[in-house]
C-alpha positions as CSV (number, residue, x, y, z in Angstrom):
1,M,-19.8,-25.1,-122.8
2,K,-20.0,-22.0,-120.6
3,R,-18.3,-21.9,-117.3
4,P,-20.7,-21.3,-114.4
5,K,-20.5,-17.9,-112.8
6,P,-19.4,-17.7,-109.2
7,L,-22.1,-17.1,-106.7
8,K,-22.3,-13.5,-105.5
9,W,-23.1,-13.1,-101.9
10,A,-25.5,-10.2,-101.4
11,Q,-25.4,-9.0,-97.9
12,D,-28.7,-7.6,-96.5
13,W,-29.3,-5.0,-93.8
14,F,-31.6,-5.9,-90.9
15,V,-32.9,-3.3,-88.5
16,V,-33.9,-4.9,-85.1
17,D,-36.0,-3.0,-82.6
18,A,-34.8,-4.1,-79.1
19,T,-37.9,-2.6,-77.3
20,N,-39.1,-5.2,-74.7
21,R,-36.9,-8.1,-76.1
22,G,-34.9,-10.3,-73.8
23,L,-31.2,-9.5,-73.8
24,G,-29.9,-13.0,-74.4
25,R,-32.3,-13.9,-77.1
26,L,-31.7,-10.6,-78.9
27,A,-27.9,-11.1,-78.7
28,T,-28.1,-14.7,-79.9
29,R,-30.3,-14.0,-82.9
30,S,-28.5,-10.9,-84.0
31,H,-25.1,-12.6,-83.8
32,A,-26.3,-15.6,-85.8
33,C,-27.6,-13.3,-88.5
34,S,-24.5,-11.1,-88.6
35,W,-22.3,-14.2,-88.9
36,G,-24.4,-15.8,-91.6
37,K,-25.4,-19.0,-89.7
38,D,-29.1,-18.6,-90.8
39,N,-28.1,-18.6,-94.5
40,P,-28.4,-22.0,-96.3
41,S,-25.0,-21.4,-98.0
42,F,-23.2,-20.8,-94.7
43,T,-19.4,-21.4,-94.9
44,P,-17.3,-20.5,-91.8
45,Y,-14.3,-19.0,-93.7
46,L,-16.4,-16.8,-96.0
47,D,-18.0,-13.5,-95.1
48,S,-21.6,-14.5,-95.8
49,G,-23.3,-12.7,-92.9
50,D,-25.7,-9.8,-93.1
51,H,-25.5,-6.4,-91.5
52,V,-27.5,-5.9,-88.3
53,V,-28.5,-2.6,-86.8
54,V,-30.0,-2.6,-83.3
55,I,-32.2,0.4,-82.4
56,N,-33.7,1.2,-79.0
57,A,-31.0,-0.8,-77.2
58,D,-31.6,1.2,-74.0
59,K,-35.1,-0.3,-73.8
60,V,-34.0,-4.0,-73.8
61,R,-35.7,-6.1,-71.2
62,M,-33.5,-7.7,-68.4
63,T,-35.1,-10.8,-66.9
64,G,-34.7,-11.8,-63.3
65,N,-32.4,-9.8,-61.1
66,K,-29.5,-9.4,-63.6
67,V,-29.4,-5.6,-63.2
68,E,-28.7,-5.8,-59.4
69,Q,-26.9,-9.1,-59.1
70,K,-24.8,-9.6,-62.2
71,I,-21.0,-9.4,-61.5
72,I,-18.8,-9.1,-64.6
73,I,-15.3,-10.6,-64.0
74,R,-12.7,-10.1,-66.7
75,T,-9.9,-12.6,-66.9
76,A,-7.1,-13.3,-69.4
77,G,-8.5,-16.8,-70.1
78,I,-5.3,-18.6,-69.2
79,P,-4.3,-20.4,-66.0
80,A,-2.9,-17.9,-63.4
81,G,-3.5,-15.1,-65.8
């Protein structure tokens, strides 16, 4: 009886055009694709994600008043940090 061959994870390359796409939706979708969450054989401890290349990132669409009102605060993430 032959021993089954281990599965070989083939990582694909995806090119995403960010022209007129919402920032949050683009970030969520590209992160899920790069981490491998959209693959049926997703395993958190294996590198089963694909490679994602985003082009035209300067033409991404910002909805609402994010450009004028967004304040980025950087903290250490611990109390009193």
